[in-house]
N, C-alpha and C positions, 0 to 999 in steps of 0.2 A: 330240292335241294338234290345234286347229286352225292354220291359216294365218291370214295376213294379207294375203294377197297373191294376185294369180292371173297365169295367165300367157294368152297374147294369145286363142287361142280361148277360154278363158271369160269371159275380158273382153268379146269381141264377141257372146259367148250371155248374161251379162248385161245388155249393152248392150238386145240385142233384145225383154227377157225385160222391161226395164222399157219399151220404147214400146210393147210389145202389152197391157201393162196386166192388167187378169182375162183375157186373153184370149192365154194365153203357154201352151201345151204344146207337146212335140218337133216336132210337124209343123207350126202358126205359127212356130217360135221358126226349121226349117229353110228356112220361105217368106224368110223374114222377114231369114234372113242372106244369103241367094240373091239377093235381090233388091235390099238395100243397100252388100253388102259385096261383090257380083259375088263371089262363090264359090260354086261346088259343096260342099254338106255333105251327107253319111248323116247317115240319123236315125240310125243305133248314136253315132254323135259327138256328138252332142246330147245323147242320152240319159246317157252315159258323164259327158260334162260336168256335167249338169242332176246324178247322183249325187253328181258330188265335189261342187258346188257346196252342195247342202244337208249334208251331210256335214262341211262348212264352215262350216255357218250364214249360208252369203251371201241362199241362197234359203228360201221354206220350197215344201212342195206341200200340194194337197186334190185328193181322187178325188170327181170331176165327172161326172154324164151329159149325155153329149153325141149330135149327132146323127151318127150313124157307119151304113154300111153296112151295108143291111138294118134297117133300127133302132136304136135308140136301143145308146149303148156307153159302158165308163167312160172315162174322161182323165182322165191325171195336171195341171191344171193348175200352174202356178209363181207366186210371185210373189218380187219380193223385199227381202229384209229391211232394217231397220234399219242391219246388221250392212252388206251387202252395195252398198246405197248409201253410206256409208262408204268401204267398200272401191274405188269408182269413183269417188268422190269423190278420195280421194287419189290414183291411178293418171294421173287428169286431171291434177291441179293436176302432177303429177311428170312427166308428159310432156309440156304446155304450156311449163313451163320447159324440158329439154330440146331443143321446137324453137325456143327464142327467137332471134330472130338469126340462124337457119337458111333464112330464104326465098331473099335475094338467091343462095346457095350455090346452093340446087335449081332456082334458075331458069336460072345460067348454063350448067348445063350441059344 
C-alpha cells in the first residue's frame, strides 16, 4: 500500500528532483539540497529517500549512461510523477495555510 504524504526530507528531495528536471540523480540532488536548503546531506540518505519515493509512486527512474570517473558510467536518473506533483501541491497548500498570519509573530521575537 502506498502513502499519500511524505516526510520533510522526502519533501525536500522531491522539490530538488523537480527543480533539476532531467538532470536529477543522487549526486545532483545532494548538491542541490546543500546549496538551496543549506544542509549537509549524505548521498546514502538521498538514495534511501529516492527508493521510498519510487516505491510510493512519487518518482520514476531510468538508468542512463553519463560521464563518470574513468569513462562513462550508468546513473539512475529520476523524475517526479503526476502522483509526486500532486503530493507536492497538497503539501504546499497545507503548509501555506498553516503559515498564514504567523509572520508578525515570528518577526517579533
